[in-house]
Residue, then its C-alpha position, 0 to 999 in steps of 0.5 A: m682170346r679171339a681165334s684166327d683163320a689159321e688156327r681154325e684151319r689147324v684144328a680142321e687139319a687135326l680133325r681130318e687126320a683123326v678121321a683118316e686114322g679111325r679116331l673119329d667116325m664121320e658123324e663126329f668128324e662132321e660135327r666137330l669140323e662145323a664147330a671149328y669153322k664157327a668157333r670165334t675164340h680159343g676156348e671154343l676150339a680147344p675142346l674139339v681136339r683136346d683128345l686128339p694128337t697134333p697132326g704128324e705127331r705120334p701119340l704117346t702110348p700110356s704105360p700099363e702102370a699109368s693105366g692102372g695096370v691095364d694094357w689098353p692098346s692091346r685090348i682095343g681093336g679086332e673083330a667083335t665076338s658079340r654085338g648083342a644078346f637076348a633073353f626071354w623067360g631066361g638069361f644070357g651072359r657075356k664075360g671073360t675075354w670076349t670082344v665087345g662090338r662098337k655097338f652092343t644091344a641087349f634085351a631081356m623080357w621076363g628074364g635077365g642078363d649079365i654083361d661083364l667088361r672087366e676082362a673084355r676087349f673092345e672093337s672100338a675105343e668108343t663103345v655104346i652098350r644099349c640095354f633094354t628090359i621089360m619086367g626083367g633085370m640086367g647087370v653091367t659090370v665094369p672095371p675101375e680103370l674104364s671110362v663110363r657114361v650112363r645115360g639110361f632111364g627107368l619107368m616104374g623101374g630103375f637104371g643105376d648110374k653110379a658107375t659114371g666116371e673117367g678111367t685111366p689114360g688110354s681106356p676105351r669110352v663106354t656109354v651105357t644107355g637104354f631103359a628099364l620098364m618095370g624092371g632094373i638095370g644096374v651098372e657097377r664098378k668092380q675090380r678085375k679078378a686079375a687085379k684082386r690076385g695082384l697080377g696086374g693087367t694079365p687077363r684070365k679067361e673065364l668060362g660061361 
């Protein structure tokens, strides 16, 4: 069905409110706004606001049960404790209850690294993790409840993408990207340790 000017304006208003609340960054807001004013049909408009609340409507907070036992709202927001990691002839590790930066960059050359997001907090609901390795290895571990996209590639190496998939309602969206040169980067899903013990979403602080 063809879209009207009023419908395009309602979508634009939803986008303006979303960027004011921090749900969209300016780059994504501008892209969606341009697409909204160019849209000719309802089918082109709907995806632009499908993940946003209606203007003036308070978004529903998914219960921990609906989110696979994870209280996502309590784990999104706050200042990042780490925005990157580096290893040269050695290794690094990020695990436990650390807070991932909106953009996190990791590099390993003749070394390795471990990035564990199972008990992590997130500075932003949209997170990009960039992994680069040269003749080294790196592993990214994510919980089953997290929304993940893997977009990296390997040259004379490998970049595992088996973890790509949607998470539970309200989960952050994490994009893992980068490249491996004569090395390997693996992204895999593993249960949270708290879930293995049957303790739901209660995180346990790990050392390391």
